[in-house]
PyMOL commands that place a pseudoatom at each C-alpha (Angstrom):
pseudoatom trace, name=CA, resn=MET, resi=1, chain=A, elem=C, hetatm=0, pos=[-8.343, 32.363, -40.475]
pseudoatom trace, name=CA, resn=PRO, resi=2, chain=A, elem=C, hetatm=0, pos=[-5.400, 31.616, -38.820]
pseudoatom trace, name=CA, resn=VAL, resi=3, chain=A, elem=C, hetatm=0, pos=[-4.632, 28.458, -37.397]
pseudoatom trace, name=CA, resn=GLY, resi=4, chain=A, elem=C, hetatm=0, pos=[-5.832, 28.306, -33.554]
pseudoatom trace, name=CA, resn=GLU, resi=5, chain=A, elem=C, hetatm=0, pos=[-8.645, 31.439, -33.914]
pseudoatom trace, name=CA, resn=ASP, resi=6, chain=A, elem=C, hetatm=0, pos=[-11.789, 29.798, -33.399]
pseudoatom trace, name=CA, resn=SER, resi=7, chain=A, elem=C, hetatm=0, pos=[-10.715, 26.565, -35.066]
pseudoatom trace, name=CA, resn=GLY, resi=8, chain=A, elem=C, hetatm=0, pos=[-9.789, 24.974, -31.996]
pseudoatom trace, name=CA, resn=ILE, resi=9, chain=A, elem=C, hetatm=0, pos=[-6.586, 23.862, -33.940]
pseudoatom trace, name=CA, resn=GLY, resi=10, chain=A, elem=C, hetatm=0, pos=[-3.275, 24.801, -32.057]
pseudoatom trace, name=CA, resn=GLN, resi=11, chain=A, elem=C, hetatm=0, pos=[-5.222, 25.369, -29.067]
pseudoatom trace, name=CA, resn=VAL, resi=12, chain=A, elem=C, hetatm=0, pos=[-3.457, 23.163, -26.065]
pseudoatom trace, name=CA, resn=THR, resi=13, chain=A, elem=C, hetatm=0, pos=[-6.122, 22.007, -23.427]
pseudoatom trace, name=CA, resn=GLU, resi=14, chain=A, elem=C, hetatm=0, pos=[-5.630, 21.281, -19.736]
pseudoatom trace, name=CA, resn=TRP, resi=15, chain=A, elem=C, hetatm=0, pos=[-6.181, 17.658, -20.532]
pseudoatom trace, name=CA, resn=MET, resi=16, chain=A, elem=C, hetatm=0, pos=[-3.095, 17.442, -23.113]
pseudoatom trace, name=CA, resn=ARG, resi=17, chain=A, elem=C, hetatm=0, pos=[-0.984, 19.169, -20.595]
pseudoatom trace, name=CA, resn=GLU, resi=18, chain=A, elem=C, hetatm=0, pos=[-1.601, 16.421, -18.038]
pseudoatom trace, name=CA, resn=PRO, resi=19, chain=A, elem=C, hetatm=0, pos=[-3.376, 13.401, -19.913]
pseudoatom trace, name=CA, resn=SER, resi=20, chain=A, elem=C, hetatm=0, pos=[-3.219, 11.005, -16.574]
pseudoatom trace, name=CA, resn=ARG, resi=21, chain=A, elem=C, hetatm=0, pos=[-5.765, 13.183, -15.132]
pseudoatom trace, name=CA, resn=MET, resi=22, chain=A, elem=C, hetatm=0, pos=[-8.612, 11.842, -17.658]
pseudoatom trace, name=CA, resn=PHE, resi=23, chain=A, elem=C, hetatm=0, pos=[-7.628, 8.506, -15.581]
pseudoatom trace, name=CA, resn=ASP, resi=24, chain=A, elem=C, hetatm=0, pos=[-7.840, 9.932, -11.801]
pseudoatom trace, name=CA, resn=VAL, resi=25, chain=A, elem=C, hetatm=0, pos=[-10.517, 8.262, -9.939]
pseudoatom trace, name=CA, resn=SER, resi=26, chain=A, elem=C, hetatm=0, pos=[-9.449, 9.714, -6.534]
pseudoatom trace, name=CA, resn=GLY, resi=27, chain=A, elem=C, hetatm=0, pos=[-12.171, 10.519, -4.071]
pseudoatom trace, name=CA, resn=GLN, resi=28, chain=A, elem=C, hetatm=0, pos=[-14.789, 9.181, -6.633]
pseudoatom trace, name=CA, resn=THR, resi=29, chain=A, elem=C, hetatm=0, pos=[-16.915, 5.962, -5.890]
pseudoatom trace, name=CA, resn=ALA, resi=30, chain=A, elem=C, hetatm=0, pos=[-17.374, 2.997, -7.593]
pseudoatom trace, name=CA, resn=ILE, resi=31, chain=A, elem=C, hetatm=0, pos=[-20.031, 0.009, -6.999]
pseudoatom trace, name=CA, resn=VAL, resi=32, chain=A, elem=C, hetatm=0, pos=[-18.488, -3.283, -7.593]
pseudoatom trace, name=CA, resn=THR, resi=33, chain=A, elem=C, hetatm=0, pos=[-20.845, -6.113, -7.666]
pseudoatom trace, name=CA, resn=GLY, resi=34, chain=A, elem=C, hetatm=0, pos=[-19.241, -9.930, -7.280]
pseudoatom trace, name=CA, resn=ALA, resi=35, chain=A, elem=C, hetatm=0, pos=[-16.730, -8.204, -5.519]
pseudoatom trace, name=CA, resn=SER, resi=36, chain=A, elem=C, hetatm=0, pos=[-15.729, -11.279, -3.653]
pseudoatom trace, name=CA, resn=GLY, resi=37, chain=A, elem=C, hetatm=0, pos=[-15.018, -13.088, -6.842]
pseudoatom trace, name=CA, resn=ALA, resi=38, chain=A, elem=C, hetatm=0, pos=[-12.125, -13.066, -8.865]
pseudoatom trace, name=CA, resn=PHE, resi=39, chain=A, elem=C, hetatm=0, pos=[-12.853, -10.142, -11.484]
pseudoatom trace, name=CA, resn=GLY, resi=40, chain=A, elem=C, hetatm=0, pos=[-14.964, -7.958, -8.557]
pseudoatom trace, name=CA, resn=ARG, resi=41, chain=A, elem=C, hetatm=0, pos=[-11.742, -8.395, -5.820]
pseudoatom trace, name=CA, resn=GLY, resi=42, chain=A, elem=C, hetatm=0, pos=[-9.299, -7.479, -8.934]
pseudoatom trace, name=CA, resn=ILE, resi=43, chain=A, elem=C, hetatm=0, pos=[-11.362, -4.363, -10.230]
pseudoatom trace, name=CA, resn=ALA, resi=44, chain=A, elem=C, hetatm=0, pos=[-11.787, -3.514, -6.361]
pseudoatom trace, name=CA, resn=VAL, resi=45, chain=A, elem=C, hetatm=0, pos=[-8.095, -3.490, -5.159]
pseudoatom trace, name=CA, resn=THR, resi=46, chain=A, elem=C, hetatm=0, pos=[-7.109, -1.589, -8.183]
pseudoatom trace, name=CA, resn=LEU, resi=47, chain=A, elem=C, hetatm=0, pos=[-9.522, 1.335, -7.745]
pseudoatom trace, name=CA, resn=GLY, resi=48, chain=A, elem=C, hetatm=0, pos=[-8.732, 1.871, -4.137]
pseudoatom trace, name=CA, resn=ALA, resi=49, chain=A, elem=C, hetatm=0, pos=[-4.930, 1.646, -5.092]
pseudoatom trace, name=CA, resn=GLN, resi=50, chain=A, elem=C, hetatm=0, pos=[-5.953, 4.627, -7.447]
pseudoatom trace, name=CA, resn=GLY, resi=51, chain=A, elem=C, hetatm=0, pos=[-7.744, 6.461, -4.108]
pseudoatom trace, name=CA, resn=ALA, resi=52, chain=A, elem=C, hetatm=0, pos=[-11.639, 5.513, -5.299]
pseudoatom trace, name=CA, resn=ASN, resi=53, chain=A, elem=C, hetatm=0, pos=[-13.967, 4.739, -2.522]
pseudoatom trace, name=CA, resn=VAL, resi=54, chain=A, elem=C, hetatm=0, pos=[-15.620, 1.259, -3.067]
pseudoatom trace, name=CA, resn=LEU, resi=55, chain=A, elem=C, hetatm=0, pos=[-18.984, -0.002, -2.372]
pseudoatom trace, name=CA, resn=LEU, resi=56, chain=A, elem=C, hetatm=0, pos=[-18.353, -3.886, -2.407]
pseudoatom trace, name=CA, resn=ALA, resi=57, chain=A, elem=C, hetatm=0, pos=[-21.610, -6.168, -2.743]
pseudoatom trace, name=CA, resn=SER, resi=58, chain=A, elem=C, hetatm=0, pos=[-21.485, -9.844, -2.744]
pseudoatom trace, name=CA, resn=GLY, resi=59, chain=A, elem=C, hetatm=0, pos=[-23.331, -12.989, -0.942]
pseudoatom trace, name=CA, resn=ASN, resi=60, chain=A, elem=C, hetatm=0, pos=[-20.319, -13.917, 1.137]
pseudoatom trace, name=CA, resn=VAL, resi=61, chain=A, elem=C, hetatm=0, pos=[-19.913, -11.694, 4.222]
pseudoatom trace, name=CA, resn=ASP, resi=62, chain=A, elem=C, hetatm=0, pos=[-16.556, -12.933, 5.013]
pseudoatom trace, name=CA, resn=GLU, resi=63, chain=A, elem=C, hetatm=0, pos=[-15.046, -12.830, 1.836]
pseudoatom trace, name=CA, resn=LEU, resi=64, chain=A, elem=C, hetatm=0, pos=[-16.364, -9.150, 1.570]
pseudoatom trace, name=CA, resn=GLU, resi=65, chain=A, elem=C, hetatm=0, pos=[-14.843, -8.340, 4.670]
pseudoatom trace, name=CA, resn=GLN, resi=66, chain=A, elem=C, hetatm=0, pos=[-11.518, -9.609, 3.253]
pseudoatom trace, name=CA, resn=VAL, resi=67, chain=A, elem=C, hetatm=0, pos=[-11.704, -7.421, 0.171]
pseudoatom trace, name=CA, resn=VAL, resi=68, chain=A, elem=C, hetatm=0, pos=[-12.631, -4.410, 2.226]
pseudoatom trace, name=CA, resn=LYS, resi=69, chain=A, elem=C, hetatm=0, pos=[-9.159, -5.029, 4.360]
pseudoatom trace, name=CA, resn=ASP, resi=70, chain=A, elem=C, hetatm=0, pos=[-7.576, -5.502, 0.456]
pseudoatom trace, name=CA, resn=VAL, resi=71, chain=A, elem=C, hetatm=0, pos=[-8.840, -2.196, -0.479]
pseudoatom trace, name=CA, resn=GLU, resi=72, chain=A, elem=C, hetatm=0, pos=[-8.076, -0.291, 2.453]
pseudoatom trace, name=CA, resn=ASP, resi=73, chain=A, elem=C, hetatm=0, pos=[-4.566, -1.855, 2.384]
pseudoatom trace, name=CA, resn=VAL, resi=74, chain=A, elem=C, hetatm=0, pos=[-3.676, -0.180, -1.001]
pseudoatom trace, name=CA, resn=GLY, resi=75, chain=A, elem=C, hetatm=0, pos=[-4.777, 2.888, 0.577]
pseudoatom trace, name=CA, resn=GLY, resi=76, chain=A, elem=C, hetatm=0, pos=[-8.595, 2.892, -0.770]
pseudoatom trace, name=CA, resn=LYS, resi=77, chain=A, elem=C, hetatm=0, pos=[-11.733, 3.613, 1.181]
pseudoatom trace, name=CA, resn=ALA, resi=78, chain=A, elem=C, hetatm=0, pos=[-14.351, 0.653, 1.113]
pseudoatom trace, name=CA, resn=ALA, resi=79, chain=A, elem=C, hetatm=0, pos=[-17.391, -0.312, 2.825]
pseudoatom trace, name=CA, resn=CYS, resi=80, chain=A, elem=C, hetatm=0, pos=[-19.591, -3.405, 1.985]
pseudoatom trace, name=CA, resn=ILE, resi=81, chain=A, elem=C, hetatm=0, pos=[-23.157, -5.029, 1.612]
pseudoatom trace, name=CA, resn=ALA, resi=82, chain=A, elem=C, hetatm=0, pos=[-23.789, -8.543, 1.651]
pseudoatom trace, name=CA, resn=ARG, resi=83, chain=A, elem=C, hetatm=0, pos=[-26.397, -8.459, -0.926]
pseudoatom trace, name=CA, resn=ARG, resi=84, chain=A, elem=C, hetatm=0, pos=[-26.697, -9.937, -4.692]
pseudoatom trace, name=CA, resn=PRO, resi=85, chain=A, elem=C, hetatm=0, pos=[-28.621, -8.046, -7.502]
pseudoatom trace, name=CA, resn=ASP, resi=86, chain=A, elem=C, hetatm=0, pos=[-31.470, -10.703, -7.588]
pseudoatom trace, name=CA, resn=SER, resi=87, chain=A, elem=C, hetatm=0, pos=[-34.110, -8.183, -7.866]
pseudoatom trace, name=CA, resn=LEU, resi=88, chain=A, elem=C, hetatm=0, pos=[-34.701, -4.341, -8.371]
pseudoatom trace, name=CA, resn=GLU, resi=89, chain=A, elem=C, hetatm=0, pos=[-35.219, -3.819, -4.875]
pseudoatom trace, name=CA, resn=ASP, resi=90, chain=A, elem=C, hetatm=0, pos=[-31.647, -5.568, -4.078]
pseudoatom trace, name=CA, resn=ALA, resi=91, chain=A, elem=C, hetatm=0, pos=[-30.177, -3.229, -6.563]
pseudoatom trace, name=CA, resn=GLU, resi=92, chain=A, elem=C, hetatm=0, pos=[-31.513, -0.134, -5.055]
pseudoatom trace, name=CA, resn=ALA, resi=93, chain=A, elem=C, hetatm=0, pos=[-30.377, -1.257, -1.990]
pseudoatom trace, name=CA, resn=ILE, resi=94, chain=A, elem=C, hetatm=0, pos=[-26.956, -1.789, -2.794]
pseudoatom trace, name=CA, resn=ARG, resi=95, chain=A, elem=C, hetatm=0, pos=[-26.597, 1.860, -4.882]
pseudoatom trace, name=CA, resn=ASP, resi=96, chain=A, elem=C, hetatm=0, pos=[-28.130, 3.670, -1.531]
pseudoatom trace, name=CA, resn=ALA, resi=97, chain=A, elem=C, hetatm=0, pos=[-25.499, 1.704, 0.512]
pseudoatom trace, name=CA, resn=ALA, resi=98, chain=A, elem=C, hetatm=0, pos=[-22.911, 3.462, -1.565]
pseudoatom trace, name=CA, resn=LEU, resi=99, chain=A, elem=C, hetatm=0, pos=[-25.032, 6.800, -1.416]
pseudoatom trace, name=CA, resn=GLU, resi=100, chain=A, elem=C, hetatm=0, pos=[-25.123, 6.507, 2.060]
pseudoatom trace, name=CA, resn=HIS, resi=101, chain=A, elem=C, hetatm=0, pos=[-21.229, 5.751, 2.863]
pseudoatom trace, name=CA, resn=PHE, resi=102, chain=A, elem=C, hetatm=0, pos=[-20.054, 8.175, 0.150]
pseudoatom trace, name=CA, resn=GLY, resi=103, chain=A, elem=C, hetatm=0, pos=[-22.315, 10.409, -0.836]
pseudoatom trace, name=CA, resn=SER, resi=104, chain=A, elem=C, hetatm=0, pos=[-22.488, 10.013, -4.478]
pseudoatom trace, name=CA, resn=ILE, resi=105, chain=A, elem=C, hetatm=0, pos=[-21.735, 7.068, -7.458]
pseudoatom trace, name=CA, resn=LYS, resi=106, chain=A, elem=C, hetatm=0, pos=[-19.421, 7.590, -10.618]
pseudoatom trace, name=CA, resn=MET, resi=107, chain=A, elem=C, hetatm=0, pos=[-18.628, 3.952, -11.230]
pseudoatom trace, name=CA, resn=LEU, resi=108, chain=A, elem=C, hetatm=0, pos=[-20.489, 0.827, -11.444]
pseudoatom trace, name=CA, resn=ALA, resi=109, chain=A, elem=C, hetatm=0, pos=[-18.379, -2.368, -11.958]
pseudoatom trace, name=CA, resn=ILE, resi=110, chain=A, elem=C, hetatm=0, pos=[-20.474, -5.531, -12.531]
pseudoatom trace, name=CA, resn=GLY, resi=111, chain=A, elem=C, hetatm=0, pos=[-18.302, -8.457, -11.885]
pseudoatom trace, name=CA, resn=SER, resi=112, chain=A, elem=C, hetatm=0, pos=[-20.808, -10.853, -10.484]
pseudoatom trace, name=CA, resn=GLY, resi=113, chain=A, elem=C, hetatm=0, pos=[-21.798, -13.939, -12.794]
pseudoatom trace, name=CA, resn=TYR, resi=114, chain=A, elem=C, hetatm=0, pos=[-22.561, -17.600, -12.495]
pseudoatom trace, name=CA, resn=ASN, resi=115, chain=A, elem=C, hetatm=0, pos=[-21.838, -20.692, -14.684]
pseudoatom trace, name=CA, resn=LYS, resi=116, chain=A, elem=C, hetatm=0, pos=[-23.100, -24.364, -13.955]
pseudoatom trace, name=CA, resn=ALA, resi=117, chain=A, elem=C, hetatm=0, pos=[-22.249, -26.294, -17.132]
pseudoatom trace, name=CA, resn=GLY, resi=118, chain=A, elem=C, hetatm=0, pos=[-24.065, -28.998, -18.342]
pseudoatom trace, name=CA, resn=PHE, resi=119, chain=A, elem=C, hetatm=0, pos=[-25.336, -30.385, -21.719]
pseudoatom trace, name=CA, resn=ILE, resi=120, chain=A, elem=C, hetatm=0, pos=[-28.474, -29.110, -22.905]
pseudoatom trace, name=CA, resn=HIS, resi=121, chain=A, elem=C, hetatm=0, pos=[-30.213, -32.697, -23.010]
pseudoatom trace, name=CA, resn=GLU, resi=122, chain=A, elem=C, hetatm=0, pos=[-29.318, -33.321, -19.365]
pseudoatom trace, name=CA, resn=LEU, resi=123, chain=A, elem=C, hetatm=0, pos=[-29.375, -29.804, -18.085]
pseudoatom trace, name=CA, resn=GLU, resi=124, chain=A, elem=C, hetatm=0, pos=[-32.656, -28.697, -16.257]
pseudoatom trace, name=CA, resn=TYR, resi=125, chain=A, elem=C, hetatm=0, pos=[-34.064, -25.314, -17.184]
pseudoatom trace, name=CA, resn=GLU, resi=126, chain=A, elem=C, hetatm=0, pos=[-33.871, -23.879, -13.969]
pseudoatom trace, name=CA, resn=THR, resi=127, chain=A, elem=C, hetatm=0, pos=[-30.194, -24.548, -14.094]
pseudoatom trace, name=CA, resn=TRP, resi=128, chain=A, elem=C, hetatm=0, pos=[-30.016, -22.548, -17.117]
pseudoatom trace, name=CA, resn=GLN, resi=129, chain=A, elem=C, hetatm=0, pos=[-32.127, -20.031, -15.987]
pseudoatom trace, name=CA, resn=ASP, resi=130, chain=A, elem=C, hetatm=0, pos=[-30.202, -19.466, -12.981]
pseudoatom trace, name=CA, resn=VAL, resi=131, chain=A, elem=C, hetatm=0, pos=[-27.260, -18.574, -15.324]
pseudoatom trace, name=CA, resn=MET, resi=132, chain=A, elem=C, hetatm=0, pos=[-29.070, -16.555, -17.318]
pseudoatom trace, name=CA, resn=TYR, resi=133, chain=A, elem=C, hetatm=0, pos=[-30.598, -14.713, -13.874]
pseudoatom trace, name=CA, resn=ALA, resi=134, chain=A, elem=C, hetatm=0, pos=[-27.033, -14.360, -12.315]
pseudoatom trace, name=CA, resn=ASN, resi=135, chain=A, elem=C, hetatm=0, pos=[-25.428, -12.857, -15.805]
pseudoatom trace, name=CA, resn=VAL, resi=136, chain=A, elem=C, hetatm=0, pos=[-27.785, -10.897, -17.346]
pseudoatom trace, name=CA, resn=ARG, resi=137, chain=A, elem=C, hetatm=0, pos=[-30.968, -9.830, -15.163]
pseudoatom trace, name=CA, resn=GLY, resi=138, chain=A, elem=C, hetatm=0, pos=[-28.775, -8.516, -12.334]
pseudoatom trace, name=CA, resn=ALA, resi=139, chain=A, elem=C, hetatm=0, pos=[-26.721, -6.552, -14.635]
pseudoatom trace, name=CA, resn=TRP, resi=140, chain=A, elem=C, hetatm=0, pos=[-29.997, -4.975, -15.972]
pseudoatom trace, name=CA, resn=PHE, resi=141, chain=A, elem=C, hetatm=0, pos=[-31.202, -4.321, -12.357]
pseudoatom trace, name=CA, resn=MET, resi=142, chain=A, elem=C, hetatm=0, pos=[-27.986, -2.636, -11.365]
pseudoatom trace, name=CA, resn=ALA, resi=143, chain=A, elem=C, hetatm=0, pos=[-28.019, -0.600, -14.779]
pseudoatom trace, name=CA, resn=LYS, resi=144, chain=A, elem=C, hetatm=0, pos=[-31.493, 0.227, -14.003]
pseudoatom trace, name=CA, resn=ALA, resi=145, chain=A, elem=C, hetatm=0, pos=[-30.957, 1.415, -10.434]
pseudoatom trace, name=CA, resn=VAL, resi=146, chain=A, elem=C, hetatm=0, pos=[-27.644, 3.260, -10.818]
pseudoatom trace, name=CA, resn=GLY, resi=147, chain=A, elem=C, hetatm=0, pos=[-28.747, 4.666, -14.503]
pseudoatom trace, name=CA, resn=THR, resi=148, chain=A, elem=C, hetatm=0, pos=[-31.691, 6.376, -13.075]
pseudoatom trace, name=CA, resn=TYR, resi=149, chain=A, elem=C, hetatm=0, pos=[-29.761, 7.762, -9.988]
pseudoatom trace, name=CA, resn=TRP, resi=150, chain=A, elem=C, hetatm=0, pos=[-27.519, 9.157, -12.884]
pseudoatom trace, name=CA, resn=ILE, resi=151, chain=A, elem=C, hetatm=0, pos=[-30.162, 10.628, -15.168]
pseudoatom trace, name=CA, resn=GLU, resi=152, chain=A, elem=C, hetatm=0, pos=[-32.347, 12.057, -12.075]
pseudoatom trace, name=CA, resn=ASN, resi=153, chain=A, elem=C, hetatm=0, pos=[-29.324, 13.735, -11.125]
pseudoatom trace, name=CA, resn=LYS, resi=154, chain=A, elem=C, hetatm=0, pos=[-27.832, 14.525, -14.156]
pseudoatom trace, name=CA, resn=SER, resi=155, chain=A, elem=C, hetatm=0, pos=[-24.715, 13.109, -13.265]
pseudoatom trace, name=CA, resn=LYS, resi=156, chain=A, elem=C, hetatm=0, pos=[-21.921, 11.417, -15.423]
pseudoatom trace, name=CA, resn=GLY, resi=157, chain=A, elem=C, hetatm=0, pos=[-20.966, 7.913, -14.795]
pseudoatom trace, name=CA, resn=LYS, resi=158, chain=A, elem=C, hetatm=0, pos=[-19.185, 4.927, -16.092]
pseudoatom trace, name=CA, resn=MET, resi=159, chain=A, elem=C, hetatm=0, pos=[-20.247, 1.420, -16.081]
pseudoatom trace, name=CA, resn=LEU, resi=160, chain=A, elem=C, hetatm=0, pos=[-18.391, -1.844, -16.815]
pseudoatom trace, name=CA, resn=LEU, resi=161, chain=A, elem=C, hetatm=0, pos=[-20.005, -5.080, -17.459]
pseudoatom trace, name=CA, resn=MET, resi=162, chain=A, elem=C, hetatm=0, pos=[-17.767, -8.364, -17.445]
pseudoatom trace, name=CA, resn=SER, resi=163, chain=A, elem=C, hetatm=0, pos=[-18.288, -10.289, -20.652]
pseudoatom trace, name=CA, resn=SER, resi=164, chain=A, elem=C, hetatm=0, pos=[-16.489, -13.478, -22.141]
pseudoatom trace, name=CA, resn=VAL, resi=165, chain=A, elem=C, hetatm=0, pos=[-15.286, -13.968, -25.638]
pseudoatom trace, name=CA, resn=ARG, resi=166, chain=A, elem=C, hetatm=0, pos=[-17.688, -17.131, -25.360]
pseudoatom trace, name=CA, resn=GLY, resi=167, chain=A, elem=C, hetatm=0, pos=[-20.901, -14.829, -25.788]
pseudoatom trace, name=CA, resn=ARG, resi=168, chain=A, elem=C, hetatm=0, pos=[-19.614, -14.308, -29.367]
pseudoatom trace, name=CA, resn=HIS, resi=169, chain=A, elem=C, hetatm=0, pos=[-17.902, -17.566, -30.292]
pseudoatom trace, name=CA, resn=GLY, resi=170, chain=A, elem=C, hetatm=0, pos=[-19.422, -19.924, -28.108]
pseudoatom trace, name=CA, resn=ASN, resi=171, chain=A, elem=C, hetatm=0, pos=[-17.207, -22.890, -26.370]
pseudoatom trace, name=CA, resn=ILE, resi=172, chain=A, elem=C, hetatm=0, pos=[-17.349, -26.571, -26.304]
pseudoatom trace, name=CA, resn=SER, resi=173, chain=A, elem=C, hetatm=0, pos=[-20.622, -28.194, -25.529]
pseudoatom trace, name=CA, resn=GLY, resi=174, chain=A, elem=C, hetatm=0, pos=[-22.423, -27.540, -21.960]
pseudoatom trace, name=CA, resn=TYR, resi=175, chain=A, elem=C, hetatm=0, pos=[-22.123, -24.009, -21.947]
pseudoatom trace, name=CA, resn=THR, resi=176, chain=A, elem=C, hetatm=0, pos=[-25.634, -23.144, -23.536]
pseudoatom trace, name=CA, resn=GLY, resi=177, chain=A, elem=C, hetatm=0, pos=[-26.390, -20.903, -20.595]
pseudoatom trace, name=CA, resn=TYR, resi=178, chain=A, elem=C, hetatm=0, pos=[-23.189, -19.026, -20.090]
pseudoatom trace, name=CA, resn=CYS, resi=179, chain=A, elem=C, hetatm=0, pos=[-22.707, -18.455, -23.640]
pseudoatom trace, name=CA, resn=ALA, resi=180, chain=A, elem=C, hetatm=0, pos=[-26.153, -16.866, -24.377]
pseudoatom trace, name=CA, resn=SER, resi=181, chain=A, elem=C, hetatm=0, pos=[-25.912, -14.800, -20.991]
pseudoatom trace, name=CA, resn=LYS, resi=182, chain=A, elem=C, hetatm=0, pos=[-22.540, -13.015, -22.348]
pseudoatom trace, name=CA, resn=GLY, resi=183, chain=A, elem=C, hetatm=0, pos=[-24.134, -12.778, -25.852]
pseudoatom trace, name=CA, resn=ALA, resi=184, chain=A, elem=C, hetatm=0, pos=[-26.874, -10.923, -23.852]
pseudoatom trace, name=CA, resn=THR, resi=185, chain=A, elem=C, hetatm=0, pos=[-24.476, -9.049, -21.763]
pseudoatom trace, name=CA, resn=ASP, resi=186, chain=A, elem=C, hetatm=0, pos=[-22.638, -7.834, -25.079]
pseudoatom trace, name=CA, resn=SER, resi=187, chain=A, elem=C, hetatm=0, pos=[-26.086, -6.964, -26.123]
pseudoatom trace, name=CA, resn=LEU, resi=188, chain=A, elem=C, hetatm=0, pos=[-27.080, -5.088, -23.653]
pseudoatom trace, name=CA, resn=THR, resi=189, chain=A, elem=C, hetatm=0, pos=[-23.596, -2.971, -23.583]
pseudoatom trace, name=CA, resn=ARG, resi=190, chain=A, elem=C, hetatm=0, pos=[-24.217, -1.769, -26.859]
pseudoatom trace, name=CA, resn=VAL, resi=191, chain=A, elem=C, hetatm=0, pos=[-27.792, -0.557, -26.550]
pseudoatom trace, name=CA, resn=LEU, resi=192, chain=A, elem=C, hetatm=0, pos=[-26.892, 1.195, -23.252]
pseudoatom trace, name=CA, resn=ALA, resi=193, chain=A, elem=C, hetatm=0, pos=[-23.924, 2.786, -24.907]
pseudoatom trace, name=CA, resn=THR, resi=194, chain=A, elem=C, hetatm=0, pos=[-26.084, 4.247, -27.188]
pseudoatom trace, name=CA, resn=GLU, resi=195, chain=A, elem=C, hetatm=0, pos=[-29.250, 4.861, -24.741]
pseudoatom trace, name=CA, resn=TRP, resi=196, chain=A, elem=C, hetatm=0, pos=[-26.866, 6.352, -22.429]
for i in range(1, 196): cmd.bond("trace and resi %d" % i, "trace and resi %d" % (i + 1))
show_as sticks, trace
zoom trace
């Protein structure tokens, strides 16, 4: 059989002609949690500069309003909701706000997180649990809320989970909550990569 006949070899696709189109997010909608923090803000502004619509979620209204301005200053469209993904109800409200403002969701960037360092023999269980809740439970709630929307609507999307090398290698003493939570984030990412 000659090269290019039914084999797929030798055929130039549209993506090959314009590979940058694979990374085009213009007009697509992203949810960014932790949008008032360093990672979340950076993601939101970068997506806005590329023409994306961005729904910003965080607990700090004043900082959120500044990030909305930052996204708009670089040419993006932004809306915000002062809410953290502390429960499934919160995550669904964040998802629904994105749908209300922009009509669809193609990306989910989970930039929210928390750390309260302390040696294990001095750290209160509740403080350790707060770190686990913020870094693992919140991500799970957002993945469930947005992933359910994608599956029910037969839609494809992308999710970005922020982690840390500390989840794999640990850190100096005092990081039992943070390192354990980031190890869990890494596992959640790997499992969702196969489940989805």
